[in-house]
MIVOLO-597397 format. One record per residue: residue number from 1; x, z, y of N, C-alpha, C in turn. Coordinates in steps of 0.02 Angstrom, whole numbers. Example, Ala and Ser with C-alpha at 12.3 -4.5 7.8 and 13.67 -1.06 7.14 Angstrom:
2
1 | 660 | 390 | -284 | 615 | 390 | -225 | 660 | 390 | -165
2 | 642 | 354 | -112 | 684 | 357 | -53 | 645 | 394 | 2
This chain:
311
1 | 2147 | -2833 | 1109 | 2107 | -2820 | 1050 | 2121 | -2750 | 1026
2 | 2069 | -2714 | 1007 | 2078 | -2644 | 987 | 2099 | -2640 | 915
3 | 2160 | -2661 | 901 | 2186 | -2659 | 832 | 2252 | -2622 | 836
4 | 2285 | -2617 | 779 | 2345 | -2577 | 773 | 2405 | -2615 | 799
5 | 2405 | -2635 | 862 | 2461 | -2670 | 891 | 2499 | -2623 | 937
6 | 2555 | -2646 | 964 | 2597 | -2601 | 1001 | 2565 | -2576 | 1065
7 | 2513 | -2612 | 1090 | 2479 | -2589 | 1149 | 2423 | -2540 | 1133
8 | 2406 | -2532 | 1070 | 2345 | -2498 | 1052 | 2359 | -2434 | 1015
9 | 2314 | -2393 | 1025 | 2320 | -2331 | 987 | 2299 | -2348 | 917
10 | 2246 | -2364 | 907 | 2219 | -2378 | 841 | 2263 | -2445 | 816
11 | 2929 | -4963 | 639 | 2988 | -4962 | 596 | 3049 | -4964 | 639
12 | 3061 | -4916 | 684 | 3126 | -4905 | 714 | 3135 | -4831 | 720
13 | 3197 | -4814 | 727 | 3212 | -4744 | 730 | 3247 | -4730 | 796
14 | 3223 | -4681 | 834 | 3253 | -4664 | 898 | 3307 | -4611 | 887
15 | 3368 | -4628 | 905 | 3421 | -4578 | 902 | 3421 | -4538 | 966
16 | 3460 | -4485 | 968 | 3464 | -4444 | 1029 | 3488 | -4486 | 1088
17 | 3532 | -4534 | 1075 | 3560 | -4575 | 1128 | 3510 | -4626 | 1153
18 | 3478 | -4662 | 1107 | 3436 | -4716 | 1129 | 3364 | -4696 | 1144
19 | 3347 | -4631 | 1134 | 3279 | -4609 | 1148 | 3262 | -4619 | 1222
20 | 3309 | -4601 | 1266 | 3297 | -4608 | 1338 | 3294 | -4682 | 1357
21 | 3338 | -4722 | 1327 | 3338 | -4793 | 1340 | 3272 | -4825 | 1319
22 | 3248 | -4804 | 1261 | 3185 | -4832 | 1236 | 3128 | -4813 | 1283
23 | 3131 | -4753 | 1310 | 3077 | -4731 | 1354 | 3070 | -4777 | 1415
24 | 3126 | -4806 | 1438 | 3124 | -4850 | 1496 | 3082 | -4911 | 1482
25 | 3085 | -4936 | 1420 | 3046 | -4996 | 1404 | 2977 | -4978 | 1377
26 | 2965 | -4913 | 1367 | 2901 | -4891 | 1339 | 2843 | -4911 | 1383
27 | 2852 | -4905 | 1449 | 2796 | -4919 | 1494 | 2773 | -4991 | 1488
28 | 2820 | -5037 | 1482 | 2800 | -5107 | 1477 | 2768 | -5122 | 1410
29 | 2792 | -5090 | 1356 | 2761 | -5099 | 1291 | 2691 | -5071 | 1291
30 | 2682 | -5011 | 1319 | 2616 | -4980 | 1321 | 2568 | -5021 | 1362
31 | 2593 | -5048 | 1418 | 2550 | -5089 | 1460 | 2526 | -5151 | 1423
32 | 2570 | -5179 | 1382 | 2552 | -5238 | 1344 | 2498 | -5223 | 1293
33 | 2503 | -5165 | 1260 | 2455 | -5149 | 1207 | 2392 | -5116 | 1233
34 | 2396 | -5086 | 1293 | 2339 | -5047 | 1318 | 2276 | -5088 | 1324
35 | 2283 | -5149 | 1348 | 2223 | -5190 | 1359 | 2190 | -5209 | 1293
36 | 2228 | -5204 | 1238 | 2202 | -5226 | 1174 | 2181 | -5168 | 1129
37 | 2211 | -5109 | 1138 | 2202 | -5056 | 1088 | 2186 | -4988 | 1117
38 | 2154 | -4986 | 1177 | 2138 | -4922 | 1207 | 2089 | -4883 | 1162
39 | 2106 | -4821 | 1148 | 2064 | -4779 | 1106 | 2032 | -4726 | 1150
40 | 1967 | -4715 | 1143 | 1932 | -4668 | 1188 | 1896 | -4613 | 1150
41 | 1911 | -4603 | 1086 | 1879 | -4549 | 1049 | 1896 | -4482 | 1081
42 | 1850 | -4435 | 1080 | 1857 | -4373 | 1117 | 1906 | -4324 | 1086
43 | 1897 | -4307 | 1021 | 1937 | -4253 | 992 | 1985 | -4277 | 937
44 | 1964 | -4323 | 896 | 2005 | -4346 | 839 | 2019 | -4420 | 844
45 | 2073 | -4440 | 812 | 2088 | -4511 | 808 | 2115 | -4527 | 739
46 | 2091 | -4582 | 711 | 2116 | -4607 | 647 | 2133 | -4680 | 656
47 | 2193 | -4699 | 637 | 2215 | -4768 | 642 | 2260 | -4785 | 583
48 | 2274 | -4849 | 576 | 2314 | -4872 | 520 | 2364 | -4924 | 542
49 | 2426 | -4917 | 518 | 2476 | -4967 | 532 | 2466 | -5031 | 493
50 | 2422 | -5028 | 444 | 2410 | -5087 | 402 | 2360 | -5135 | 433
51 | 2332 | -5116 | 493 | 2281 | -5158 | 523 | 2310 | -5208 | 573
52 | 2370 | -5233 | 557 | 2399 | -5285 | 597 | 2451 | -5262 | 647
53 | 2466 | -5197 | 651 | 2516 | -5172 | 698 | 2585 | -5197 | 678
54 | 2624 | -5217 | 729 | 2692 | -5239 | 716 | 2740 | -5181 | 725
55 | 2803 | -5192 | 705 | 2852 | -5138 | 710 | 2869 | -5120 | 782
56 | 2849 | -5163 | 830 | 2865 | -5150 | 900 | 2803 | -5131 | 940
57 | 2747 | -5125 | 909 | 2686 | -5112 | 946 | 2676 | -5037 | 958
58 | 2656 | -5019 | 1019 | 2640 | -4951 | 1037 | 2565 | -4946 | 1051
59 | 2531 | -4906 | 1011 | 2459 | -4898 | 1019 | 2444 | -4836 | 1060
60 | 2408 | -4844 | 1117 | 2391 | -4786 | 1158 | 2330 | -4749 | 1130
61 | 2334 | -4683 | 1130 | 2279 | -4641 | 1105 | 2264 | -4589 | 1158
62 | 2202 | -4586 | 1181 | 2182 | -4538 | 1233 | 2131 | -4489 | 1204
63 | 2149 | -4425 | 1204 | 2105 | -4373 | 1177 | 2092 | -4321 | 1230
64 | 2029 | -4304 | 1239 | 2010 | -4256 | 1291 | 1967 | -4202 | 1259
65 | 2000 | -4152 | 1230 | 1966 | -4101 | 1192 | 2012 | -4040 | 1186
66 | 1983 | -3982 | 1171 | 2026 | -3922 | 1165 | 2063 | -3920 | 1099
67 | 2036 | -3955 | 1047 | 2071 | -3958 | 984 | 2046 | -4016 | 943
68 | 2087 | -4039 | 897 | 2068 | -4095 | 854 | 2127 | -4114 | 810
69 | 2124 | -4175 | 783 | 2178 | -4197 | 740 | 2189 | -4272 | 748
70 | 2250 | -4292 | 730 | 2270 | -4362 | 731 | 2289 | -4381 | 660
71 | 2260 | -4435 | 635 | 2275 | -4462 | 569 | 2303 | -4532 | 576
72 | 2365 | -4541 | 556 | 2396 | -4607 | 560 | 2413 | -4629 | 489
73 | 2374 | -4675 | 464 | 2383 | -4698 | 395 | 2431 | -4756 | 392
74 | 2476 | -4754 | 343 | 2527 | -4805 | 335 | 2558 | -4823 | 402
75 | 2589 | -4775 | 436 | 2614 | -4785 | 504 | 2663 | -4843 | 510
76 | 2655 | -4880 | 565 | 2700 | -4935 | 580 | 2703 | -4941 | 656
77 | 2763 | -4952 | 684 | 2769 | -4956 | 756 | 2769 | -4886 | 786
78 | 2725 | -4874 | 834 | 2722 | -4809 | 867 | 2653 | -4798 | 897
79 | 2638 | -4735 | 909 | 2577 | -4717 | 947 | 2598 | -4670 | 1003
80 | 2562 | -4675 | 1059 | 2574 | -4632 | 1117 | 2509 | -4594 | 1130
81 | 2511 | -4528 | 1115 | 2451 | -4486 | 1117 | 2451 | -4445 | 1181
82 | 2399 | -4456 | 1222 | 2391 | -4420 | 1285 | 2337 | -4366 | 1275
83 | 2356 | -4303 | 1283 | 2310 | -4247 | 1274 | 2290 | -4219 | 1342
84 | 2224 | -4211 | 1353 | 2199 | -4181 | 1415 | 2143 | -4133 | 1399
85 | 2132 | -4085 | 1444 | 2076 | -4039 | 1436 | 2010 | -4077 | 1448
86 | 1957 | -4056 | 1415 | 1892 | -4090 | 1424 | 1862 | -4076 | 1492
87 | 1817 | -4119 | 1514 | 1780 | -4107 | 1576 | 1734 | -4047 | 1564
88 | 1715 | -4008 | 1616 | 1728 | -4020 | 1687 | 1790 | -3986 | 1713
89 | 1837 | -3968 | 1670 | 1899 | -3937 | 1693 | 1937 | -3985 | 1738
90 | 1968 | -3959 | 1790 | 2006 | -4001 | 1836 | 2058 | -4042 | 1799
91 | 2067 | -4103 | 1821 | 2114 | -4149 | 1788 | 2186 | -4127 | 1795
92 | 2200 | -4080 | 1840 | 2269 | -4057 | 1849 | 2277 | -3984 | 1828
93 | 2226 | -3954 | 1797 | 2230 | -3884 | 1775 | 2286 | -3877 | 1724
94 | 2329 | -3827 | 1731 | 2384 | -3819 | 1682 | 2359 | -3794 | 1615
95 | 2391 | -3816 | 1562 | 2372 | -3793 | 1495 | 2433 | -3795 | 1450
96 | 2426 | -3764 | 1393 | 2478 | -3761 | 1341 | 2451 | -3798 | 1280
97 | 2489 | -3845 | 1255 | 2470 | -3884 | 1196 | 2514 | -3866 | 1137
98 | 2483 | -3850 | 1081 | 2521 | -3835 | 1020 | 2504 | -3887 | 967
99 | 2554 | -3906 | 928 | 2548 | -3959 | 878 | 2572 | -3933 | 811
100 | 2535 | -3949 | 758 | 2553 | -3926 | 691 | 2545 | -3983 | 640
101 | 2598 | -4005 | 608 | 2592 | -4058 | 558 | 2553 | -4034 | 497
102 | 2512 | -4079 | 471 | 2473 | -4066 | 410 | 2497 | -4108 | 351
103 | 2518 | -4168 | 367 | 2537 | -4214 | 313 | 2592 | -4260 | 340
104 | 2641 | -4273 | 297 | 2694 | -4318 | 317 | 2745 | -4325 | 262
105 | 2770 | -4386 | 254 | 2818 | -4400 | 201 | 2887 | -4418 | 226
106 | 2902 | -4398 | 289 | 2968 | -4412 | 316 | 2975 | -4478 | 351
107 | 2919 | -4514 | 360 | 2922 | -4581 | 389 | 2909 | -4585 | 463
108 | 2897 | -4528 | 497 | 2882 | -4529 | 568 | 2909 | -4467 | 603
109 | 2928 | -4476 | 666 | 2953 | -4421 | 708 | 2907 | -4412 | 768
110 | 2894 | -4348 | 786 | 2851 | -4333 | 843 | 2895 | -4310 | 900
111 | 2888 | -4344 | 957 | 2926 | -4328 | 1017 | 2879 | -4303 | 1071
112 | 2906 | -4262 | 1117 | 2870 | -4242 | 1177 | 2897 | -4283 | 1236
113 | 2852 | -4318 | 1269 | 2871 | -4358 | 1327 | 2865 | -4313 | 1390
114 | 2921 | -4300 | 1422 | 2920 | -4253 | 1478 | 2977 | -4268 | 1526
115 | 2961 | -4268 | 1591 | 3012 | -4277 | 1642 | 3051 | -4341 | 1636
116 | 3020 | -4395 | 1613 | 3054 | -4459 | 1608 | 3098 | -4467 | 1547
117 | 3093 | -4422 | 1499 | 3133 | -4427 | 1438 | 3093 | -4404 | 1378
118 | 3121 | -4411 | 1320 | 3089 | -4391 | 1258 | 3127 | -4332 | 1227
119 | 3089 | -4281 | 1208 | 3118 | -4223 | 1176 | 3089 | -4217 | 1106
120 | 3132 | -4210 | 1057 | 3110 | -4210 | 987 | 3072 | -4145 | 971
121 | 3011 | -4151 | 943 | 2973 | -4093 | 921 | 2978 | -4084 | 846
122 | 2963 | -4137 | 808 | 2966 | -4134 | 735 | 3002 | -4197 | 711
123 | 3060 | -4187 | 681 | 3100 | -4244 | 657 | 3079 | -4264 | 587
124 | 3064 | -4328 | 579 | 3046 | -4356 | 514 | 3001 | -4308 | 476
125 | 2941 | -4300 | 502 | 2893 | -4250 | 477 | 2884 | -4255 | 402
126 | 2899 | -4199 | 369 | 2892 | -4196 | 297 | 2856 | -4130 | 280
127 | 2797 | -4134 | 250 | 2757 | -4076 | 234 | 2757 | -4065 | 159
128 | 2779 | -4007 | 138 | 2780 | -3989 | 67 | 2714 | -3956 | 48
129 | 2685 | -3976 | -6 | 2621 | -3948 | -28 | 2626 | -3872 | -39
130 | 2577 | -3836 | -12 | 2574 | -3764 | -21 | 2620 | -3724 | 23
131 | 2656 | -3758 | 69 | 2701 | -3723 | 114 | 2673 | -3723 | 185
132 | 2653 | -3665 | 212 | 2625 | -3663 | 279 | 2673 | -3693 | 330
133 | 2647 | -3736 | 373 | 2689 | -3771 | 421 | 2692 | -3735 | 488
134 | 2749 | -3739 | 521 | 2756 | -3709 | 587 | 2724 | -3754 | 639
135 | 2715 | -3727 | 698 | 2690 | -3768 | 753 | 2734 | -3758 | 814
136 | 2733 | -3807 | 858 | 2773 | -3804 | 920 | 2727 | -3818 | 979
137 | 2744 | -3790 | 1036 | 2701 | -3794 | 1094 | 2739 | -3822 | 1154
138 | 2700 | -3849 | 1201 | 2728 | -3876 | 1263 | 2679 | -3865 | 1319
139 | 2705 | -3859 | 1379 | 2662 | -3849 | 1437 | 2648 | -3916 | 1471
140 | 2588 | -3922 | 1498 | 2566 | -3985 | 1528 | 2604 | -4000 | 1593
141 | 2606 | -4064 | 1609 | 2631 | -4088 | 1673 | 2578 | -4135 | 1702
142 | 2557 | -4120 | 1764 | 2506 | -4161 | 1796 | 2443 | -4167 | 1754
143 | 2424 | -4112 | 1721 | 2361 | -4110 | 1684 | 2361 | -4145 | 1617
144 | 2420 | -4158 | 1588 | 2421 | -4190 | 1523 | 2485 | -4174 | 1485
145 | 2480 | -4179 | 1419 | 2539 | -4177 | 1375 | 2540 | -4242 | 1336
146 | 2598 | -4273 | 1334 | 2604 | -4339 | 1302 | 2651 | -4334 | 1242
147 | 2625 | -4355 | 1185 | 2665 | -4358 | 1123 | 2679 | -4430 | 1106
148 | 2741 | -4443 | 1087 | 2760 | -4510 | 1066 | 2781 | -4505 | 993
149 | 2748 | -4541 | 949 | 2761 | -4538 | 878 | 2786 | -4606 | 855
150 | 2847 | -4608 | 829 | 2874 | -4672 | 806 | 2893 | -4668 | 732
151 | 2897 | -4726 | 701 | 2914 | -4730 | 630 | 2989 | -4735 | 620
152 | 3011 | -4713 | 562 | 3081 | -4713 | 545 | 3097 | -4778 | 507
153 | 3147 | -4814 | 530 | 3165 | -4878 | 500 | 3182 | -4869 | 426
154 | 3151 | -4910 | 384 | 3166 | -4910 | 313 | 3131 | -4856 | 273
155 | 3095 | -4811 | 307 | 3060 | -4757 | 271 | 2994 | -4782 | 242
156 | 2971 | -4753 | 187 | 2906 | -4773 | 158 | 2850 | -4760 | 208
157 | 2799 | -4802 | 207 | 2742 | -4795 | 252 | 2694 | -4744 | 223
158 | 2708 | -4680 | 235 | 2666 | -4626 | 209 | 2626 | -4595 | 266
159 | 2564 | -4577 | 251 | 2517 | -4553 | 301 | 2546 | -4493 | 340
160 | 2530 | -4491 | 405 | 2549 | -4435 | 448 | 2485 | -4406 | 479
161 | 2479 | -4340 | 476 | 2423 | -4305 | 508 | 2449 | -4243 | 543
162 | 2420 | -4229 | 602 | 2437 | -4166 | 636 | 2377 | -4141 | 675
163 | 2375 | -4074 | 683 | 2324 | -4041 | 723 | 2352 | -4027 | 792
164 | 2308 | -4024 | 842 | 2329 | -4002 | 909 | 2279 | -3952 | 936
165 | 2302 | -3909 | 980 | 2259 | -3858 | 1012 | 2282 | -3849 | 1083
166 | 2234 | -3852 | 1131 | 2249 | -3844 | 1202 | 2219 | -3779 | 1228
167 | 2259 | -3742 | 1265 | 2237 | -3679 | 1294 | 2250 | -3679 | 1368
168 | 2197 | -3673 | 1408 | 2205 | -3673 | 1481 | 2245 | -3612 | 1504
169 | 2288 | -3622 | 1553 | 2331 | -3569 | 1580 | 2306 | -3548 | 1649
170 | 2329 | -3490 | 1673 | 2312 | -3471 | 1742 | 2335 | -3524 | 1791
171 | 2310 | -3520 | 1853 | 2327 | -3570 | 1903 | 2401 | -3575 | 1916
172 | 2438 | -3518 | 1905 | 2510 | -3521 | 1916 | 2547 | -3557 | 1860
173 | 2510 | -3575 | 1807 | 2539 | -3613 | 1752 | 2586 | -3575 | 1707
174 | 2585 | -3508 | 1712 | 2632 | -3467 | 1673 | 2597 | -3442 | 1609
175 | 2628 | -3456 | 1552 | 2603 | -3431 | 1488 | 2635 | -3364 | 1474
176 | 2593 | -3313 | 1464 | 2618 | -3246 | 1449 | 2595 | -3226 | 1379
177 | 2639 | -3228 | 1330 | 2618 | -3212 | 1261 | 2591 | -3141 | 1253
178 | 2609 | -3096 | 1298 | 2585 | -3027 | 1293 | 2509 | -3022 | 1304
179 | 2480 | -3073 | 1337 | 2408 | -3072 | 1348 | 2369 | -3075 | 1282
180 | 2402 | -3103 | 1230 | 2369 | -3107 | 1165 | 2364 | -3039 | 1131
181 | 2401 | -2990 | 1157 | 2405 | -2925 | 1124 | 2364 | -2871 | 1159
182 | 2340 | -2885 | 1219 | 2306 | -2834 | 1258 | 2237 | -2818 | 1228
183 | 2215 | -2755 | 1234 | 2148 | -2737 | 1210 | 2095 | -2777 | 1246
184 | 2043 | -2797 | 1209 | 1987 | -2834 | 1240 | 1944 | -2787 | 1281
185 | 1921 | -2811 | 1339 | 1872 | -2774 | 1379 | 1804 | -2780 | 1345
186 | 1755 | -2742 | 1369 | 1688 | -2747 | 1341 | 1661 | -2818 | 1346
187 | 1671 | -2848 | 1404 | 1646 | -2916 | 1414 | 1681 | -2966 | 1368
188 | 1746 | -2957 | 1358 | 1783 | -3001 | 1313 | 1761 | -2992 | 1241
189 | 1746 | -2930 | 1221 | 1721 | -2918 | 1153 | 1654 | -2954 | 1143
190 | 1609 | -2948 | 1192 | 1543 | -2980 | 1187 | 1549 | -3055 | 1181
191 | 1592 | -3085 | 1223 | 1601 | -3157 | 1221 | 1631 | -3179 | 1155
192 | 1681 | -3141 | 1131 | 1713 | -3158 | 1068 | 1664 | -3152 | 1010
193 | 1621 | -3101 | 1012 | 1572 | -3092 | 959 | 1525 | -3152 | 956
194 | 1504 | -3178 | 1013 | 1454 | -3232 | 1016 | 1485 | -3301 | 1004
195 | 1549 | -3309 | 1015 | 1579 | -3376 | 1012 | 1631 | -3385 | 957
196 | 1651 | -3331 | 923 | 1703 | -3338 | 872 | 1678 | -3374 | 810
197 | 1725 | -3403 | 773 | 1709 | -3438 | 710 | 1699 | -3388 | 653
198 | 1727 | -3329 | 661 | 1723 | -3279 | 608 | 1714 | -3210 | 640
199 | 1662 | -3174 | 617 | 1650 | -3105 | 640 | 1630 | -3064 | 579
200 | 1665 | -3009 | 566 | 1649 | -2968 | 507 | 1677 | -2898 | 516
201 | 1643 | -2852 | 483 | 1672 | -2785 | 477 | 1718 | -2784 | 418
202 | 1771 | -2745 | 422 | 1817 | -2743 | 366 | 1874 | -2694 | 376
203 | 1916 | -2690 | 325 | 1974 | -2647 | 325 | 2037 | -2688 | 310
204 | 2092 | -2669 | 339 | 2155 | -2704 | 328 | 2185 | -2679 | 262
205 | 2194 | -2725 | 216 | 2222 | -2709 | 150 | 2298 | -2712 | 152
206 | 2324 | -2762 | 186 | 2396 | -2773 | 185 | 2415 | -2818 | 244
207 | 2477 | -2814 | 266 | 2502 | -2860 | 317 | 2563 | -2896 | 290
208 | 2572 | -2958 | 312 | 2630 | -2998 | 291 | 2664 | -3023 | 355
209 | 2730 | -3022 | 355 | 2769 | -3048 | 411 | 2796 | -3117 | 393
210 | 2782 | -3166 | 434 | 2809 | -3233 | 424 | 2856 | -3248 | 482
211 | 2920 | -3237 | 471 | 2969 | -3245 | 525 | 2976 | -3318 | 546
212 | 2968 | -3364 | 498 | 2974 | -3435 | 515 | 2919 | -3457 | 563
213 | 2858 | -3433 | 551 | 2801 | -3451 | 594 | 2792 | -3402 | 652
214 | 2831 | -3347 | 652 | 2825 | -3294 | 702 | 2753 | -3268 | 705
215 | 2726 | -3256 | 645 | 2657 | -3232 | 639 | 2654 | -3171 | 594
216 | 2604 | -3129 | 608 | 2586 | -3076 | 562 | 2519 | -3095 | 531
217 | 2515 | -3095 | 465 | 2452 | -3110 | 431 | 2421 | -3045 | 406
218 | 2357 | -3035 | 422 | 2320 | -2977 | 399 | 2275 | -2997 | 341
219 | 2282 | -2964 | 285 | 2235 | -2974 | 230 | 2179 | -2923 | 239
220 | 2119 | -2948 | 252 | 2062 | -2905 | 270 | 2010 | -2905 | 214
221 | 1991 | -2846 | 193 | 1935 | -2837 | 146 | 1871 | -2833 | 186
222 | 1828 | -2883 | 178 | 1766 | -2887 | 216 | 1715 | -2839 | 186
223 | 1687 | -2795 | 229 | 1635 | -2748 | 206 | 1565 | -2772 | 226
224 | 1562 | -2811 | 280 | 1498 | -2839 | 301 | 1511 | -2900 | 345
225 | 1482 | -2956 | 326 | 1490 | -3017 | 366 | 1438 | -3019 | 421
226 | 1461 | -3026 | 482 | 1416 | -3030 | 539 | 1406 | -3101 | 563
227 | 1451 | -3144 | 544 | 1444 | -3216 | 557 | 1479 | -3253 | 501
228 | 1441 | -3291 | 462 | 1469 | -3325 | 404 | 1521 | -3376 | 424
229 | 1576 | -3376 | 388 | 1629 | -3424 | 401 | 1616 | -3488 | 362
230 | 1609 | -3544 | 398 | 1600 | -3608 | 367 | 1667 | -3640 | 353
231 | 1669 | -3684 | 302 | 1730 | -3720 | 288 | 1751 | -3761 | 349
232 | 1816 | -3765 | 361 | 1841 | -3804 | 416 | 1831 | -3878 | 400
233 | 1788 | -3914 | 438 | 1773 | -3983 | 422 | 1832 | -4030 | 433
234 | 1884 | -4006 | 469 | 1941 | -4050 | 483 | 1994 | -4048 | 428
235 | 1987 | -4002 | 380 | 2038 | -3993 | 329 | 2011 | -4005 | 259
236 | 2050 | -4041 | 219 | 2034 | -4048 | 148 | 2061 | -3987 | 111
237 | 2040 | -3979 | 48 | 2064 | -3922 | 9 | 2140 | -3922 | 4
238 | 2169 | -3981 | -6 | 2242 | -3985 | -12 | 2276 | -3967 | 54
239 | 2247 | -3989 | 110 | 2277 | -3975 | 175 | 2273 | -3902 | 194
240 | 2219 | -3868 | 172 | 2213 | -3797 | 185 | 2273 | -3760 | 156
241 | 2297 | -3782 | 98 | 2355 | -3750 | 67 | 2418 | -3759 | 110
242 | 2419 | -3813 | 150 | 2476 | -3826 | 192 | 2473 | -3788 | 258
243 | 2420 | -3751 | 269 | 2412 | -3713 | 331 | 2421 | -3639 | 318
244 | 2380 | -3611 | 273 | 2382 | -3540 | 260 | 2361 | -3526 | 188
245 | 2388 | -3477 | 155 | 2369 | -3463 | 86 | 2294 | -3447 | 80
246 | 2265 | -3466 | 24 | 2194 | -3455 | 13 | 2181 | -3380 | 2
247 | 2122 | -3355 | 21 | 2105 | -3285 | 8 | 2102 | -3271 | -66
248 | 2110 | -3208 | -85 | 2109 | -3190 | -156 | 2039 | -3198 | -186
249 | 1988 | -3183 | -147 | 1919 | -3193 | -169 | 1875 | -3199 | -107
250 | 1809 | -3208 | -117 | 1765 | -3221 | -61 | 1757 | -3161 | -15
251 | 1777 | -3102 | -36 | 1771 | -3042 | 5 | 1835 | -3025 | 42
252 | 1886 | -3068 | 36 | 1948 | -3057 | 72 | 1964 | -3119 | 114
253 | 1995 | -3108 | 171 | 2011 | -3163 | 215 | 2078 | -3149 | 249
254 | 2114 | -3203 | 265 | 2177 | -3196 | 302 | 2164 | -3210 | 376
255 | 2187 | -3165 | 418 | 2185 | -3174 | 491 | 2256 | -3171 | 517
256 | 2271 | -3210 | 568 | 2340 | -3210 | 594 | 2341 | -3189 | 667
257 | 2398 | -3163 | 687 | 2410 | -3142 | 756 | 2484 | -3151 | 769
258 | 2504 | -3162 | 831 | 2574 | -3170 | 847 | 2616 | -3110 | 827
259 | 2674 | -3124 | 799 | 2717 | -3069 | 775 | 2738 | -3023 | 831
260 | 2741 | -3050 | 892 | 2762 | -3010 | 949 | 2712 | -2955 | 967
261 | 2651 | -2959 | 940 | 2601 | -2908 | 954 | 2612 | -2844 | 914
262 | 2654 | -2847 | 863 | 2671 | -2787 | 825 | 2613 | -2759 | 784
263 | 2568 | -2801 | 760 | 2511 | -2777 | 721 | 2535 | -2748 | 655
264 | 2501 | -2695 | 633 | 2517 | -2665 | 569 | 2454 | -2636 | 538
265 | 2459 | -2616 | 476 | 2400 | -2591 | 440 | 2376 | -2526 | 472
266 | 2310 | -2524 | 488 | 2280 | -2466 | 518 | 2226 | -2437 | 474
267 | 2210 | -2374 | 485 | 2159 | -2341 | 446 | 2090 | -2354 | 475
268 | 2039 | -2350 | 433 | 1971 | -2355 | 456 | 1944 | -2426 | 456
269 | 1883 | -2434 | 481 | 1848 | -2498 | 481 | 1848 | -2528 | 551
270 | 1859 | -2593 | 553 | 1861 | -2630 | 616 | 1808 | -2684 | 615
271 | 1794 | -2711 | 675 | 1753 | -2772 | 680 | 1800 | -2828 | 701
272 | 1814 | -2874 | 656 | 1862 | -2927 | 667 | 1827 | -2989 | 695
273 | 1854 | -3016 | 749 | 1829 | -3077 | 780 | 1887 | -3126 | 784
274 | 1876 | -3186 | 757 | 1932 | -3234 | 754 | 1906 | -3305 | 766
275 | 1951 | -3346 | 794 | 1935 | -3416 | 807 | 1984 | -3460 | 768
276 | 1960 | -3519 | 751 | 2004 | -3568 | 718 | 2054 | -3595 | 770
277 | 2117 | -3596 | 749 | 2169 | -3624 | 791 | 2222 | -3655 | 746
278 | 2228 | -3720 | 749 | 2277 | -3756 | 709 | 2270 | -3740 | 634
279 | 2207 | -3733 | 612 | 2194 | -3720 | 541 | 2192 | -3647 | 522
280 | 2221 | -3603 | 564 | 2219 | -3532 | 550 | 2156 | -3500 | 579
281 | 2141 | -3440 | 555 | 2092 | -3397 | 589 | 2133 | -3348 | 630
282 | 2134 | -3358 | 696 | 2175 | -3318 | 741 | 2133 | -3263 | 771
283 | 2159 | -3202 | 765 | 2123 | -3143 | 789 | 2118 | -3143 | 865
284 | 2057 | -3129 | 890 | 2047 | -3125 | 963 | 2032 | -3054 | 984
285 | 1987 | -3019 | 948 | 1970 | -2950 | 963 | 1959 | -2913 | 897
286 | 1975 | -2849 | 896 | 1964 | -2809 | 835 | 1953 | -2736 | 854
287 | 1896 | -2720 | 884 | 1882 | -2650 | 900 | 1869 | -2611 | 836
288 | 1880 | -2545 | 840 | 1859 | -2504 | 783 | 1783 | -2506 | 779
289 | 1757 | -2491 | 720 | 1685 | -2493 | 711 | 1650 | -2445 | 760
290 | 1678 | -2386 | 768 | 1648 | -2337 | 814 | 1645 | -2363 | 885
291 | 1700 | -2395 | 907 | 1702 | -2422 | 975 | 1651 | -2478 | 983
292 | 1646 | -2522 | 932 | 1599 | -2578 | 935 | 1527 | -2554 | 937
293 | 1511 | -2501 | 901 | 1442 | -2474 | 903 | 1425 | -2452 | 974
294 | 1472 | -2418 | 1006 | 1459 | -2395 | 1075 | 1452 | -2454 | 1123
295 | 1497 | -2503 | 1117 | 1496 | -2561 | 1162 | 1433 | -2603 | 1152
296 | 1416 | -2617 | 1090 | 1358 | -2660 | 1076 | 1293 | -2628 | 1100
297 | 1285 | -2562 | 1091 | 1225 | -2528 | 1115 | 1220 | -2532 | 1191
298 | 1275 | -2521 | 1224 | 1275 | -2522 | 1298 | 1259 | -2591 | 1325
299 | 1290 | -2642 | 1297 | 1280 | -2710 | 1323 | 1212 | -2739 | 1303
300 | 1187 | -2720 | 1243 | 1120 | -2744 | 1223 | 1067 | -2716 | 1269
301 | 1076 | -2655 | 1293 | 1028 | -2625 | 1340 | 1027 | -2663 | 1406
302 | 1085 | -2689 | 1426 | 1089 | -2727 | 1489 | 1059 | -2797 | 1482
303 | 1054 | -2821 | 1420 | 1027 | -2888 | 1407 | 1064 | -2941 | 1446
304 | 1130 | -2937 | 1446 | 1171 | -2984 | 1486 | 1220 | -3024 | 1445
305 | 1212 | -3023 | 1378 | 1259 | -3058 | 1335 | 1230 | -3124 | 1311
306 | 1275 | -3167 | 1284 | 1253 | -3233 | 1261 | 1213 | -3229 | 1197
307 | 1219 | -3175 | 1160 | 1183 | -3167 | 1097 | 1171 | -3093 | 1085
308 | 1132 | -3077 | 1034 | 1120 | -3008 | 1016 | 1180 | -2981 | 978
309 | 1207 | -2925 | 1001 | 1267 | -2897 | 970 | 1246 | -2851 | 913
310 | 1263 | -2871 | 852 | 1241 | -2833 | 793 | 1299 | -2792 | 764
311 | 1281 | -2746 | 722 | 1329 | -2703 | 689 | 1323 | -2708 | 613
């Protein structure tokens, strides 16, 4: 992206000991419940522990989408969430899955099922209102990432919600965070312009460093909206506060980028293109206005883009 980054000029509780032991019996429990409770929703799942689930029941959840959310109301027992890329992507294509809690009162723990054991991702998930939550990521094995969510014995049955996001990796299965920082090519700019959730001209007012989330937040003053940003249908007003601070007014917006990209406040006007990821607006490309004018004119003449590139 042509922005001011370093590349650019411009009811049981699993203890550590018994987690592996429990995993051994997980297959038989899942097999018992699978015939009764198989879930086939594509992107989101909502379930309730109050609908007859016992403290020993494991409910299987199968989601095949690039992003979505899981809502577990009054959790009881456990759920086993299998995440896969949507068709027609190969069933064994490698991907990276990131998970971000939205709501939780300390009554459930999220584990990563990998290599025949369970690895703790979020212990007794507790989300404080108005405090942006961190996210954690894992790489797929055999075309899937499996999350096991169990309830904490004796804890209040408080709702648990989390977002997930899947990103396909190269065939070698290697995730390179530096790829997020590289300048966009002309073709990448055109695709980002046509497919992003947010596109606008603007200036960087201020940057904030969030060491806990390993993110840099850009406060952008919008000078011209090129694609109107719609409210995120997956988030309530209260949940938005748990993801990222609200903009100061309708002409300002927060965009995020990985802290490792070294983004900082730059002079002049940019064209910002961003996609929703785990509740954030994550920057994908940000050419200078002058660069975008040249690129859009050239590509519009070729008539080879998915949409008309405007300025």
